[in-house]
N, CA, C, O and CB atoms as a CASP TS submission, in Angstrom:
PFRMAT TS
TARGET T0000
AUTHOR 0000-0000-0000
METHOD Language model
MODEL 1
PARENT N/A
ATOM      1  N   UNK     1       5.186 -37.047  62.150  1.00  0.00           N
ATOM      2  CA  UNK     1       5.643 -38.393  62.397  1.00  0.00           C
ATOM      3  C   UNK     1       6.300 -38.929  61.130  1.00  0.00           C
ATOM      4  O   UNK     1       5.731 -38.810  60.045  1.00  0.00           O
ATOM      5  CB  UNK     1       4.477 -39.301  62.850  1.00  0.00           C
ATOM      6  N   UNK     2       7.473 -39.509  61.250  1.00  0.00           N
ATOM      7  CA  UNK     2       8.218 -40.006  60.095  1.00  0.00           C
ATOM      8  C   UNK     2       8.170 -41.511  59.986  1.00  0.00           C
ATOM      9  O   UNK     2       7.607 -42.181  60.852  1.00  0.00           O
ATOM     10  CB  UNK     2       9.651 -39.554  60.165  1.00  0.00           C
ATOM     11  N   UNK     3       8.752 -42.049  58.934  1.00  0.00           N
ATOM     12  CA  UNK     3       8.683 -43.483  58.685  1.00  0.00           C
ATOM     13  C   UNK     3       9.438 -44.319  59.714  1.00  0.00           C
ATOM     14  O   UNK     3       9.165 -45.511  59.851  1.00  0.00           O
ATOM     15  CB  UNK     3       9.217 -43.778  57.324  1.00  0.00           C
ATOM     16  N   UNK     4      10.372 -43.724  60.433  1.00  0.00           N
ATOM     17  CA  UNK     4      11.154 -44.490  61.404  1.00  0.00           C
ATOM     18  C   UNK     4      10.640 -44.363  62.829  1.00  0.00           C
ATOM     19  O   UNK     4      11.237 -44.930  63.743  1.00  0.00           O
ATOM     20  CB  UNK     4      12.583 -44.053  61.356  1.00  0.00           C
ATOM     21  N   UNK     5       9.573 -43.650  63.039  1.00  0.00           N
ATOM     22  CA  UNK     5       9.078 -43.449  64.395  1.00  0.00           C
ATOM     23  C   UNK     5       8.634 -44.742  65.071  1.00  0.00           C
ATOM     24  O   UNK     5       8.719 -44.855  66.294  1.00  0.00           O
ATOM     25  CB  UNK     5       7.936 -42.481  64.373  1.00  0.00           C
ATOM     26  N   UNK     6       8.170 -45.701  64.310  1.00  0.00           N
ATOM     27  CA  UNK     6       7.703 -46.966  64.883  1.00  0.00           C
ATOM     28  C   UNK     6       8.687 -48.104  64.681  1.00  0.00           C
ATOM     29  O   UNK     6       8.362 -49.255  64.972  1.00  0.00           O
ATOM     30  CB  UNK     6       6.378 -47.343  64.282  1.00  0.00           C
ATOM     31  N   UNK     7       9.894 -47.807  64.184  1.00  0.00           N
ATOM     32  CA  UNK     7      10.904 -48.833  63.959  1.00  0.00           C
ATOM     33  C   UNK     7      11.670 -49.063  65.254  1.00  0.00           C
ATOM     34  O   UNK     7      12.066 -48.117  65.936  1.00  0.00           O
ATOM     35  CB  UNK     7      11.867 -48.429  62.807  1.00  0.00           C
ATOM     36  N   UNK     8      11.872 -50.331  65.579  1.00  0.00           N
ATOM     37  CA  UNK     8      12.605 -50.669  66.792  1.00  0.00           C
ATOM     38  C   UNK     8      14.076 -50.289  66.648  1.00  0.00           C
ATOM     39  O   UNK     8      14.623 -50.355  65.547  1.00  0.00           O
ATOM     40  CB  UNK     8      12.467 -52.168  67.107  1.00  0.00           C
ATOM     41  N   UNK     9      14.724 -49.892  67.744  1.00  0.00           N
ATOM     42  CA  UNK     9      16.148 -49.487  67.676  1.00  0.00           C
ATOM     43  C   UNK     9      17.045 -50.574  67.095  1.00  0.00           C
ATOM     44  O   UNK     9      17.978 -50.269  66.351  1.00  0.00           O
ATOM     45  CB  UNK     9      16.651 -49.118  69.066  1.00  0.00           C
ATOM     46  N   UNK    10      16.778 -51.837  67.421  1.00  0.00           N
ATOM     47  CA  UNK    10      17.620 -52.914  66.880  1.00  0.00           C
ATOM     48  C   UNK    10      17.449 -53.067  65.360  1.00  0.00           C
ATOM     49  O   UNK    10      18.373 -53.498  64.670  1.00  0.00           O
ATOM     50  CB  UNK    10      17.285 -54.243  67.577  1.00  0.00           C
ATOM     51  N   UNK    11      16.276 -52.715  64.849  1.00  0.00           N
ATOM     52  CA  UNK    11      16.081 -52.750  63.400  1.00  0.00           C
ATOM     53  C   UNK    11      16.874 -51.627  62.738  1.00  0.00           C
ATOM     54  O   UNK    11      17.457 -51.824  61.671  1.00  0.00           O
ATOM     55  CB  UNK    11      14.581 -52.632  63.046  1.00  0.00           C
ATOM     56  N   UNK    12      16.899 -50.449  63.365  1.00  0.00           N
ATOM     57  CA  UNK    12      17.686 -49.337  62.839  1.00  0.00           C
ATOM     58  C   UNK    12      19.169 -49.702  62.838  1.00  0.00           C
ATOM     59  O   UNK    12      19.884 -49.409  61.880  1.00  0.00           O
ATOM     60  CB  UNK    12      17.445 -48.055  63.668  1.00  0.00           C
ATOM     61  N   UNK    13      19.625 -50.337  63.907  1.00  0.00           N
ATOM     62  CA  UNK    13      21.033 -50.688  64.040  1.00  0.00           C
ATOM     63  C   UNK    13      21.466 -51.706  62.993  1.00  0.00           C
ATOM     64  O   UNK    13      22.627 -51.715  62.586  1.00  0.00           O
ATOM     65  CB  UNK    13      21.306 -51.231  65.428  1.00  0.00           C
ATOM     66  N   UNK    14      20.553 -52.556  62.556  1.00  0.00           N
ATOM     67  CA  UNK    14      20.890 -53.581  61.570  1.00  0.00           C
ATOM     68  C   UNK    14      20.682 -53.096  60.140  1.00  0.00           C
ATOM     69  O   UNK    14      20.828 -53.866  59.190  1.00  0.00           O
ATOM     70  CB  UNK    14      20.061 -54.824  61.813  1.00  0.00           C
ATOM     71  N   UNK    15      20.342 -51.824  59.990  1.00  0.00           N
ATOM     72  CA  UNK    15      20.223 -51.254  58.664  1.00  0.00           C
ATOM     73  C   UNK    15      18.960 -51.646  57.915  1.00  0.00           C
ATOM     74  O   UNK    15      18.876 -51.447  56.703  1.00  0.00           O
ATOM     75  CB  UNK    15      21.390 -51.642  57.867  1.00  0.00           C
ATOM     76  N   UNK    16      17.979 -52.199  58.613  1.00  0.00           N
ATOM     77  CA  UNK    16      16.736 -52.552  57.948  1.00  0.00           C
ATOM     78  C   UNK    16      16.019 -51.264  57.568  1.00  0.00           C
ATOM     79  O   UNK    16      15.931 -50.328  58.362  1.00  0.00           O
ATOM     80  CB  UNK    16      15.839 -53.451  58.855  1.00  0.00           C
ATOM     81  N   UNK    17      15.514 -51.234  56.357  1.00  0.00           N
ATOM     82  CA  UNK    17      14.919 -50.019  55.831  1.00  0.00           C
ATOM     83  C   UNK    17      13.611 -50.369  55.139  1.00  0.00           C
ATOM     84  O   UNK    17      13.383 -51.514  54.750  1.00  0.00           O
ATOM     85  CB  UNK    17      15.886 -49.301  54.858  1.00  0.00           C
ATOM     86  N   UNK    18      12.779 -49.388  54.995  1.00  0.00           N
ATOM     87  CA  UNK    18      11.552 -49.609  54.245  1.00  0.00           C
ATOM     88  C   UNK    18      11.867 -49.530  52.760  1.00  0.00           C
ATOM     89  O   UNK    18      12.738 -48.762  52.352  1.00  0.00           O
ATOM     90  CB  UNK    18      10.458 -48.577  54.637  1.00  0.00           C
ATOM     91  N   UNK    19      11.172 -50.311  51.953  1.00  0.00           N
ATOM     92  CA  UNK    19      11.412 -50.265  50.507  1.00  0.00           C
ATOM     93  C   UNK    19      11.108 -48.885  49.950  1.00  0.00           C
ATOM     94  O   UNK    19      10.190 -48.209  50.414  1.00  0.00           O
ATOM     95  CB  UNK    19      10.565 -51.319  49.786  1.00  0.00           C
ATOM     96  N   UNK    20      11.870 -48.474  48.966  1.00  0.00           N
ATOM     97  CA  UNK    20      11.699 -47.158  48.361  1.00  0.00           C
ATOM     98  C   UNK    20      10.958 -47.225  47.033  1.00  0.00           C
ATOM     99  O   UNK    20      10.697 -46.192  46.417  1.00  0.00           O
ATOM    100  CB  UNK    20      13.045 -46.503  48.159  1.00  0.00           C
ATOM    101  N   UNK    21      10.620 -48.413  46.591  1.00  0.00           N
ATOM    102  CA  UNK    21       9.894 -48.564  45.337  1.00  0.00           C
ATOM    103  C   UNK    21       9.050 -49.830  45.398  1.00  0.00           C
ATOM    104  O   UNK    21       9.232 -50.681  46.268  1.00  0.00           O
ATOM    105  CB  UNK    21      10.867 -48.608  44.131  1.00  0.00           C
ATOM    106  N   UNK    22       8.134 -49.931  44.463  1.00  0.00           N
ATOM    107  CA  UNK    22       7.321 -51.145  44.384  1.00  0.00           C
ATOM    108  C   UNK    22       8.205 -52.350  44.106  1.00  0.00           C
ATOM    109  O   UNK    22       7.984 -53.426  44.661  1.00  0.00           O
ATOM    110  CB  UNK    22       6.239 -51.011  43.293  1.00  0.00           C
ATOM    111  N   UNK    23       9.196 -52.177  43.257  1.00  0.00           N
ATOM    112  CA  UNK    23      10.104 -53.286  42.941  1.00  0.00           C
ATOM    113  C   UNK    23      10.832 -53.779  44.185  1.00  0.00           C
ATOM    114  O   UNK    23      10.925 -54.986  44.408  1.00  0.00           O
ATOM    115  CB  UNK    23      11.121 -52.856  41.878  1.00  0.00           C
ATOM    116  N   UNK    24      11.350 -52.861  44.999  1.00  0.00           N
ATOM    117  CA  UNK    24      12.018 -53.251  46.244  1.00  0.00           C
ATOM    118  C   UNK    24      11.054 -53.960  47.190  1.00  0.00           C
ATOM    119  O   UNK    24      11.423 -54.947  47.826  1.00  0.00           O
ATOM    120  CB  UNK    24      12.620 -52.022  46.935  1.00  0.00           C
ATOM    121  N   UNK    25       9.829 -53.467  47.285  1.00  0.00           N
ATOM    122  CA  UNK    25       8.828 -54.079  48.164  1.00  0.00           C
ATOM    123  C   UNK    25       8.485 -55.491  47.694  1.00  0.00           C
ATOM    124  O   UNK    25       8.350 -56.403  48.510  1.00  0.00           O
ATOM    125  CB  UNK    25       7.554 -53.212  48.216  1.00  0.00           C
ATOM    126  N   UNK    26       8.344 -55.671  46.391  1.00  0.00           N
ATOM    127  CA  UNK    26       8.033 -56.999  45.864  1.00  0.00           C
ATOM    128  C   UNK    26       9.185 -57.965  46.076  1.00  0.00           C
ATOM    129  O   UNK    26       8.969 -59.137  46.385  1.00  0.00           O
ATOM    130  CB  UNK    26       7.693 -56.916  44.382  1.00  0.00           C
ATOM    131  N   UNK    27      10.404 -57.481  45.911  1.00  0.00           N
ATOM    132  CA  UNK    27      11.567 -58.341  46.163  1.00  0.00           C
ATOM    133  C   UNK    27      11.634 -58.743  47.636  1.00  0.00           C
ATOM    134  O   UNK    27      11.948 -59.889  47.958  1.00  0.00           O
ATOM    135  CB  UNK    27      12.870 -57.624  45.748  1.00  0.00           C
ATOM    136  N   UNK    28      11.340 -57.798  48.522  1.00  0.00           N
ATOM    137  CA  UNK    28      11.331 -58.102  49.951  1.00  0.00           C
ATOM    138  C   UNK    28      10.228 -59.112  50.274  1.00  0.00           C
ATOM    139  O   UNK    28      10.438 -60.036  51.061  1.00  0.00           O
ATOM    140  CB  UNK    28      11.137 -56.812  50.779  1.00  0.00           C
ATOM    141  N   UNK    29       9.061 -58.935  49.667  1.00  0.00           N
ATOM    142  CA  UNK    29       7.960 -59.865  49.893  1.00  0.00           C
ATOM    143  C   UNK    29       8.291 -61.251  49.366  1.00  0.00           C
ATOM    144  O   UNK    29       7.921 -62.254  49.978  1.00  0.00           O
ATOM    145  CB  UNK    29       6.688 -59.349  49.237  1.00  0.00           C
ATOM    146  N   UNK    30       8.983 -61.316  48.243  1.00  0.00           N
ATOM    147  CA  UNK    30       9.393 -62.615  47.693  1.00  0.00           C
ATOM    148  C   UNK    30      10.297 -63.359  48.668  1.00  0.00           C
ATOM    149  O   UNK    30      10.229 -64.583  48.785  1.00  0.00           O
ATOM    150  CB  UNK    30      10.114 -62.427  46.347  1.00  0.00           C
ATOM    151  N   UNK    31      11.153 -62.598  49.374  1.00  0.00           N
ATOM    152  CA  UNK    31      12.096 -63.199  50.307  1.00  0.00           C
ATOM    153  C   UNK    31      11.475 -63.534  51.662  1.00  0.00           C
ATOM    154  O   UNK    31      11.929 -64.452  52.345  1.00  0.00           O
ATOM    155  CB  UNK    31      13.260 -62.278  50.505  1.00  0.00           C
ATOM    156  N   UNK    32      10.445 -62.798  52.048  1.00  0.00           N
ATOM    157  CA  UNK    32       9.891 -62.963  53.394  1.00  0.00           C
ATOM    158  C   UNK    32       8.373 -62.830  53.366  1.00  0.00           C
ATOM    159  O   UNK    32       7.840 -61.724  53.447  1.00  0.00           O
ATOM    160  CB  UNK    32      10.499 -61.929  54.362  1.00  0.00           C
ATOM    161  N   UNK    33       7.687 -63.947  53.252  1.00  0.00           N
ATOM    162  CA  UNK    33       6.222 -63.924  53.278  1.00  0.00           C
ATOM    163  C   UNK    33       5.638 -65.062  54.128  1.00  0.00           C
ATOM    164  O   UNK    33       4.466 -65.414  53.991  1.00  0.00           O
ATOM    165  CB  UNK    33       5.676 -64.012  51.854  1.00  0.00           C
ATOM    166  N   UNK    34       6.465 -65.621  54.997  1.00  0.00           N
ATOM    167  CA  UNK    34       5.993 -66.721  55.851  1.00  0.00           C
ATOM    168  C   UNK    34       4.838 -66.283  56.749  1.00  0.00           C
ATOM    169  O   UNK    34       3.934 -67.070  57.032  1.00  0.00           O
ATOM    170  CB  UNK    34       7.143 -67.254  56.711  1.00  0.00           C
ATOM    171  N   UNK    35       4.868 -65.047  57.188  1.00  0.00           N
ATOM    172  CA  UNK    35       3.812 -64.544  58.073  1.00  0.00           C
ATOM    173  C   UNK    35       2.448 -64.554  57.380  1.00  0.00           C
ATOM    174  O   UNK    35       1.418 -64.640  58.048  1.00  0.00           O
ATOM    175  CB  UNK    35       4.148 -63.124  58.543  1.00  0.00           C
ATOM    176  N   UNK    36       2.434 -64.468  56.056  1.00  0.00           N
ATOM    177  CA  UNK    36       1.164 -64.509  55.326  1.00  0.00           C
ATOM    178  C   UNK    36       0.640 -65.932  55.166  1.00  0.00           C
ATOM    179  O   UNK    36      -0.544 -66.137  54.898  1.00  0.00           O
ATOM    180  CB  UNK    36       1.327 -63.867  53.958  1.00  0.00           C
ATOM    181  N   UNK    37       1.516 -66.900  55.328  1.00  0.00           N
ATOM    182  CA  UNK    37       1.112 -68.309  55.217  1.00  0.00           C
ATOM    183  C   UNK    37       0.552 -68.837  56.534  1.00  0.00           C
ATOM    184  O   UNK    37      -0.170 -69.833  56.548  1.00  0.00           O
ATOM    185  CB  UNK    37       2.301 -69.169  54.777  1.00  0.00           C
ATOM    186  N   UNK    38       0.880 -68.181  57.625  1.00  0.00           N
ATOM    187  CA  UNK    38       0.422 -68.628  58.943  1.00  0.00           C
ATOM    188  C   UNK    38      -1.097 -68.580  59.017  1.00  0.00           C
ATOM    189  O   UNK    38      -1.716 -67.605  58.593  1.00  0.00           O
ATOM    190  CB  UNK    38       1.040 -67.761  60.061  1.00  0.00           C
ATOM    191  N   UNK    39      -1.684 -69.619  59.547  1.00  0.00           N
ATOM    192  CA  UNK    39      -3.132 -69.678  59.705  1.00  0.00           C
ATOM    193  C   UNK    39      -3.880 -69.839  58.392  1.00  0.00           C
ATOM    194  O   UNK    39      -5.092 -69.630  58.332  1.00  0.00           O
ATOM    195  CB  UNK    39      -3.611 -68.448  60.395  1.00  0.00           C
ATOM    196  N   UNK    40      -3.161 -70.209  57.342  1.00  0.00           N
ATOM    197  CA  UNK    40      -3.769 -70.404  56.016  1.00  0.00           C
ATOM    198  C   UNK    40      -4.521 -69.163  55.526  1.00  0.00           C
ATOM    199  O   UNK    40      -5.566 -69.270  54.883  1.00  0.00           O
ATOM    200  CB  UNK    40      -4.722 -71.592  56.053  1.00  0.00           C
ATOM    201  N   UNK    41      -3.969 -67.981  55.841  1.00  0.00           N
ATOM    202  CA  UNK    41      -4.581 -66.741  55.371  1.00  0.00           C
ATOM    203  C   UNK    41      -4.461 -66.671  53.853  1.00  0.00           C
ATOM    204  O   UNK    41      -5.443 -66.412  53.157  1.00  0.00           O
ATOM    205  CB  UNK    41      -3.916 -65.500  56.037  1.00  0.00           C
ATOM    206  N   UNK    42      -3.244 -66.906  53.339  1.00  0.00           N
ATOM    207  CA  UNK    42      -2.993 -66.960  51.906  1.00  0.00           C
ATOM    208  C   UNK    42      -2.219 -68.231  51.599  1.00  0.00           C
ATOM    209  O   UNK    42      -1.502 -68.752  52.453  1.00  0.00           O
ATOM    210  CB  UNK    42      -2.218 -65.701  51.420  1.00  0.00           C
ATOM    211  N   UNK    43      -2.365 -68.724  50.389  1.00  0.00           N
ATOM    212  CA  UNK    43      -1.556 -69.867  49.969  1.00  0.00           C
ATOM    213  C   UNK    43      -0.284 -69.350  49.304  1.00  0.00           C
ATOM    214  O   UNK    43      -0.222 -68.204  48.857  1.00  0.00           O
ATOM    215  CB  UNK    43      -2.354 -70.797  48.998  1.00  0.00           C
ATOM    216  N   UNK    44       0.719 -70.203  49.249  1.00  0.00           N
ATOM    217  CA  UNK    44       1.971 -69.827  48.593  1.00  0.00           C
ATOM    218  C   UNK    44       1.699 -69.448  47.140  1.00  0.00           C
ATOM    219  O   UNK    44       2.291 -68.496  46.630  1.00  0.00           O
ATOM    220  CB  UNK    44       3.003 -70.982  48.670  1.00  0.00           C
ATOM    221  N   UNK    45       0.823 -70.170  46.476  1.00  0.00           N
ATOM    222  CA  UNK    45       0.490 -69.890  45.075  1.00  0.00           C
ATOM    223  C   UNK    45      -0.166 -68.513  44.920  1.00  0.00           C
ATOM    224  O   UNK    45       0.138 -67.790  43.971  1.00  0.00           O
ATOM    225  CB  UNK    45      -0.444 -70.980  44.524  1.00  0.00           C
ATOM    226  N   UNK    46      -1.055 -68.147  45.836  1.00  0.00           N
ATOM    227  CA  UNK    46      -1.697 -66.821  45.778  1.00  0.00           C
ATOM    228  C   UNK    46      -0.668 -65.706  45.910  1.00  0.00           C
ATOM    229  O   UNK    46      -0.714 -64.721  45.173  1.00  0.00           O
ATOM    230  CB  UNK    46      -2.756 -66.686  46.887  1.00  0.00           C
ATOM    231  N   UNK    47       0.250 -65.862  46.839  1.00  0.00           N
ATOM    232  CA  UNK    47       1.277 -64.845  47.051  1.00  0.00           C
ATOM    233  C   UNK    47       2.167 -64.733  45.824  1.00  0.00           C
ATOM    234  O   UNK    47       2.452 -63.627  45.365  1.00  0.00           O
ATOM    235  CB  UNK    47       2.121 -65.173  48.295  1.00  0.00           C
ATOM    236  N   UNK    48       2.609 -65.863  45.288  1.00  0.00           N
ATOM    237  CA  UNK    48       3.464 -65.848  44.101  1.00  0.00           C
ATOM    238  C   UNK    48       2.745 -65.216  42.910  1.00  0.00           C
ATOM    239  O   UNK    48       3.341 -64.447  42.157  1.00  0.00           O
ATOM    240  CB  UNK    48       3.912 -67.271  43.751  1.00  0.00           C
ATOM    241  N   UNK    49       1.466 -65.542  42.744  1.00  0.00           N
ATOM    242  CA  UNK    49       0.688 -64.963  41.648  1.00  0.00           C
ATOM    243  C   UNK    49       0.572 -63.445  41.813  1.00  0.00           C
ATOM    244  O   UNK    49       0.753 -62.705  40.847  1.00  0.00           O
ATOM    245  CB  UNK    49      -0.717 -65.603  41.585  1.00  0.00           C
ATOM    246  N   UNK    50       0.277 -62.983  43.015  1.00  0.00           N
ATOM    247  CA  UNK    50       0.137 -61.552  43.270  1.00  0.00           C
ATOM    248  C   UNK    50       1.455 -60.838  42.982  1.00  0.00           C
ATOM    249  O   UNK    50       1.459 -59.768  42.373  1.00  0.00           O
ATOM    250  CB  UNK    50      -0.309 -61.298  44.727  1.00  0.00           C
ATOM    251  N   UNK    51       2.575 -61.423  43.415  1.00  0.00           N
ATOM    252  CA  UNK    51       3.888 -60.827  43.162  1.00  0.00           C
ATOM    253  C   UNK    51       4.149 -60.749  41.657  1.00  0.00           C
ATOM    254  O   UNK    51       4.638 -59.730  41.169  1.00  0.00           O
ATOM    255  CB  UNK    51       5.003 -61.645  43.862  1.00  0.00           C
ATOM    256  N   UNK    52       3.829 -61.811  40.918  1.00  0.00           N
ATOM    257  CA  UNK    52       4.016 -61.808  39.459  1.00  0.00           C
ATOM    258  C   UNK    52       3.176 -60.727  38.788  1.00  0.00           C
ATOM    259  O   UNK    52       3.664 -60.027  37.900  1.00  0.00           O
ATOM    260  CB  UNK    52       3.657 -63.178  38.874  1.00  0.00           C
ATOM    261  N   UNK    53       1.922 -60.585  39.202  1.00  0.00           N
ATOM    262  CA  UNK    53       1.042 -59.568  38.615  1.00  0.00           C
ATOM    263  C   UNK    53       1.592 -58.172  38.891  1.00  0.00           C
ATOM    264  O   UNK    53       1.635 -57.331  37.993  1.00  0.00           O
ATOM    265  CB  UNK    53      -0.395 -59.698  39.175  1.00  0.00           C
ATOM    266  N   UNK    54       2.008 -57.930  40.118  1.00  0.00           N
ATOM    267  CA  UNK    54       2.525 -56.606  40.480  1.00  0.00           C
ATOM    268  C   UNK    54       3.858 -56.311  39.790  1.00  0.00           C
ATOM    269  O   UNK    54       4.127 -55.163  39.438  1.00  0.00           O
ATOM    270  CB  UNK    54       2.692 -56.502  41.998  1.00  0.00           C
ATOM    271  N   UNK    55       4.698 -57.337  39.594  1.00  0.00           N
ATOM    272  CA  UNK    55       5.935 -57.143  38.830  1.00  0.00           C
ATOM    273  C   UNK    55       5.607 -56.729  37.396  1.00  0.00           C
ATOM    274  O   UNK    55       6.263 -55.852  36.835  1.00  0.00           O
ATOM    275  CB  UNK    55       6.793 -58.435  38.837  1.00  0.00           C
ATOM    276  N   UNK    56       4.603 -57.354  36.810  1.00  0.00           N
ATOM    277  CA  UNK    56       4.189 -56.999  35.448  1.00  0.00           C
ATOM    278  C   UNK    56       3.699 -55.565  35.389  1.00  0.00           C
ATOM    279  O   UNK    56       4.040 -54.830  34.462  1.00  0.00           O
ATOM    280  CB  UNK    56       3.093 -57.948  34.951  1.00  0.00           C
ATOM    281  N   UNK    57       2.907 -55.160  36.364  1.00  0.00           N
ATOM    282  CA  UNK    57       2.414 -53.786  36.420  1.00  0.00           C
ATOM    283  C   UNK    57       3.569 -52.801  36.562  1.00  0.00           C
ATOM    284  O   UNK    57       3.596 -51.765  35.899  1.00  0.00           O
ATOM    285  CB  UNK    57       1.427 -53.616  37.583  1.00  0.00           C
ATOM    286  N   UNK    58       4.516 -53.128  37.425  1.00  0.00           N
ATOM    287  CA  UNK    58       5.662 -52.255  37.653  1.00  0.00           C
ATOM    288  C   UNK    58       6.478 -52.108  36.379  1.00  0.00           C
ATOM    289  O   UNK    58       6.943 -51.010  36.072  1.00  0.00           O
ATOM    290  CB  UNK    58       6.540 -52.797  38.789  1.00  0.00           C
ATOM    291  N   UNK    59       6.660 -53.179  35.637  1.00  0.00           N
ATOM    292  CA  UNK    59       7.411 -53.125  34.377  1.00  0.00           C
ATOM    293  C   UNK    59       6.697 -52.248  33.354  1.00  0.00           C
ATOM    294  O   UNK    59       7.343 -51.494  32.627  1.00  0.00           O
ATOM    295  CB  UNK    59       7.612 -54.542  33.809  1.00  0.00           C
ATOM    296  N   UNK    60       5.371 -52.340  33.291  1.00  0.00           N
ATOM    297  CA  UNK    60       4.595 -51.520  32.363  1.00  0.00           C
ATOM    298  C   UNK    60       4.736 -50.033  32.696  1.00  0.00           C
ATOM    299  O   UNK    60       4.894 -49.207  31.797  1.00  0.00           O
ATOM    300  CB  UNK    60       3.114 -51.933  32.396  1.00  0.00           C
ATOM    301  N   UNK    61       4.681 -49.697  33.968  1.00  0.00           N
ATOM    302  CA  UNK    61       4.815 -48.305  34.387  1.00  0.00           C
ATOM    303  C   UNK    61       6.225 -47.794  34.072  1.00  0.00           C
ATOM    304  O   UNK    61       6.390 -46.654  33.637  1.00  0.00           O
ATOM    305  CB  UNK    61       4.509 -48.160  35.901  1.00  0.00           C
ATOM    306  N   UNK    62       7.227 -48.624  34.288  1.00  0.00           N
ATOM    307  CA  UNK    62       8.612 -48.216  34.055  1.00  0.00           C
ATOM    308  C   UNK    62       8.890 -47.918  32.580  1.00  0.00           C
ATOM    309  O   UNK    62       9.811 -47.163  32.266  1.00  0.00           O
ATOM    310  CB  UNK    62       9.559 -49.298  34.546  1.00  0.00           C
ATOM    311  N   UNK    63       8.121 -48.491  31.693  1.00  0.00           N
ATOM    312  CA  UNK    63       8.328 -48.291  30.261  1.00  0.00           C
ATOM    313  C   UNK    63       7.748 -46.979  29.742  1.00  0.00           C
ATOM    314  O   UNK    63       8.028 -46.582  28.611  1.00  0.00           O
ATOM    315  CB  UNK    63       7.725 -49.434  29.502  1.00  0.00           C
ATOM    316  N   UNK    64       6.957 -46.320  30.543  1.00  0.00           N
ATOM    317  CA  UNK    64       6.275 -45.106  30.096  1.00  0.00           C
ATOM    318  C   UNK    64       6.809 -43.876  30.832  1.00  0.00           C
ATOM    319  O   UNK    64       7.193 -43.960  31.999  1.00  0.00           O
ATOM    320  CB  UNK    64       4.759 -45.235  30.310  1.00  0.00           C
ATOM    321  N   UNK    65       6.828 -42.737  30.142  1.00  0.00           N
ATOM    322  CA  UNK    65       7.312 -41.527  30.819  1.00  0.00           C
ATOM    323  C   UNK    65       6.339 -41.065  31.899  1.00  0.00           C
ATOM    324  O   UNK    65       5.124 -41.223  31.781  1.00  0.00           O
ATOM    325  CB  UNK    65       7.533 -40.402  29.803  1.00  0.00           C
ATOM    326  N   UNK    66       6.895 -40.508  32.921  1.00  0.00           N
ATOM    327  CA  UNK    66       6.097 -39.939  33.998  1.00  0.00           C
ATOM    328  C   UNK    66       5.567 -38.583  33.521  1.00  0.00           C
ATOM    329  O   UNK    66       6.270 -37.880  32.795  1.00  0.00           O
ATOM    330  CB  UNK    66       6.940 -39.795  35.323  1.00  0.00           C
ATOM    331  N   UNK    67       4.353 -38.201  33.908  1.00  0.00           N
ATOM    332  CA  UNK    67       3.821 -36.900  33.483  1.00  0.00           C
ATOM    333  C   UNK    67       4.752 -35.722  33.796  1.00  0.00           C
ATOM    334  O   UNK    67       4.784 -34.744  33.049  1.00  0.00           O
ATOM    335  CB  UNK    67       2.486 -36.663  34.144  1.00  0.00           C
ATOM    336  N   UNK    68       5.493 -35.811  34.873  1.00  0.00           N
ATOM    337  CA  UNK    68       6.410 -34.725  35.215  1.00  0.00           C
ATOM    338  C   UNK    68       7.518 -34.577  34.166  1.00  0.00           C
ATOM    339  O   UNK    68       8.031 -33.477  33.959  1.00  0.00           O
ATOM    340  CB  UNK    68       7.024 -34.970  36.599  1.00  0.00           C
ATOM    341  N   UNK    69       7.887 -35.672  33.508  1.00  0.00           N
ATOM    342  CA  UNK    69       8.908 -35.596  32.462  1.00  0.00           C
ATOM    343  C   UNK    69       8.444 -34.723  31.298  1.00  0.00           C
ATOM    344  O   UNK    69       9.247 -34.019  30.687  1.00  0.00           O
ATOM    345  CB  UNK    69       9.259 -37.001  31.957  1.00  0.00           C
ATOM    346  N   UNK    70       7.169 -34.770  31.000  1.00  0.00           N
ATOM    347  CA  UNK    70       6.646 -33.911  29.938  1.00  0.00           C
ATOM    348  C   UNK    70       6.809 -32.443  30.317  1.00  0.00           C
ATOM    349  O   UNK    70       7.153 -31.614  29.474  1.00  0.00           O
ATOM    350  CB  UNK    70       5.163 -34.233  29.659  1.00  0.00           C
ATOM    351  N   UNK    71       6.563 -32.124  31.577  1.00  0.00           N
ATOM    352  CA  UNK    71       6.740 -30.751  32.053  1.00  0.00           C
ATOM    353  C   UNK    71       8.207 -30.343  31.979  1.00  0.00           C
ATOM    354  O   UNK    71       8.524 -29.225  31.572  1.00  0.00           O
ATOM    355  CB  UNK    71       6.220 -30.605  33.497  1.00  0.00           C
ATOM    356  N   UNK    72       9.089 -31.237  32.365  1.00  0.00           N
ATOM    357  CA  UNK    72      10.513 -30.918  32.371  1.00  0.00           C
ATOM    358  C   UNK    72      11.078 -30.726  30.973  1.00  0.00           C
ATOM    359  O   UNK    72      11.869 -29.812  30.744  1.00  0.00           O
ATOM    360  CB  UNK    72      11.276 -32.002  33.076  1.00  0.00           C
ATOM    361  N   UNK    73      10.686 -31.569  30.047  1.00  0.00           N
ATOM    362  CA  UNK    73      11.357 -31.610  28.744  1.00  0.00           C
ATOM    363  C   UNK    73      10.577 -31.051  27.586  1.00  0.00           C
ATOM    364  O   UNK    73      11.167 -30.667  26.577  1.00  0.00           O
ATOM    365  CB  UNK    73      11.707 -32.982  28.430  1.00  0.00           C
ATOM    366  N   UNK    74       9.237 -30.990  27.702  1.00  0.00           N
ATOM    367  CA  UNK    74       8.438 -30.573  26.551  1.00  0.00           C
ATOM    368  C   UNK    74       7.604 -29.326  26.783  1.00  0.00           C
ATOM    369  O   UNK    74       6.934 -28.850  25.866  1.00  0.00           O
ATOM    370  CB  UNK    74       7.542 -31.678  26.149  1.00  0.00           C
ATOM    371  N   UNK    75       7.636 -28.798  27.981  1.00  0.00           N
ATOM    372  CA  UNK    75       6.861 -27.606  28.284  1.00  0.00           C
ATOM    373  C   UNK    75       7.515 -26.389  27.623  1.00  0.00           C
ATOM    374  O   UNK    75       8.719 -26.172  27.764  1.00  0.00           O
ATOM    375  CB  UNK    75       6.741 -27.405  29.816  1.00  0.00           C
ATOM    376  N   UNK    76       6.738 -25.621  26.924  1.00  0.00           N
ATOM    377  CA  UNK    76       7.300 -24.439  26.244  1.00  0.00           C
ATOM    378  C   UNK    76       7.025 -23.198  26.989  1.00  0.00           C
ATOM    379  O   UNK    76       7.426 -22.117  26.558  1.00  0.00           O
ATOM    380  CB  UNK    76       6.763 -24.304  24.858  1.00  0.00           C
TER
END
């Protein structure tokens, strides 16, 4: 089963895609999070805080080499 198996045909036709990175997912969440506000499940402040924390985490990870890079470039 692939990532598009549960996507509606009209969503495919409009080019809607799943995020390919945490950064893309956070940007999408920043633009569309009304469904999380329904029924007072989360407050706008909670969502914004969570997005800020995850952006900080993503930036920290981006600054460091991935373990696979060590294999590619430093393995003897």
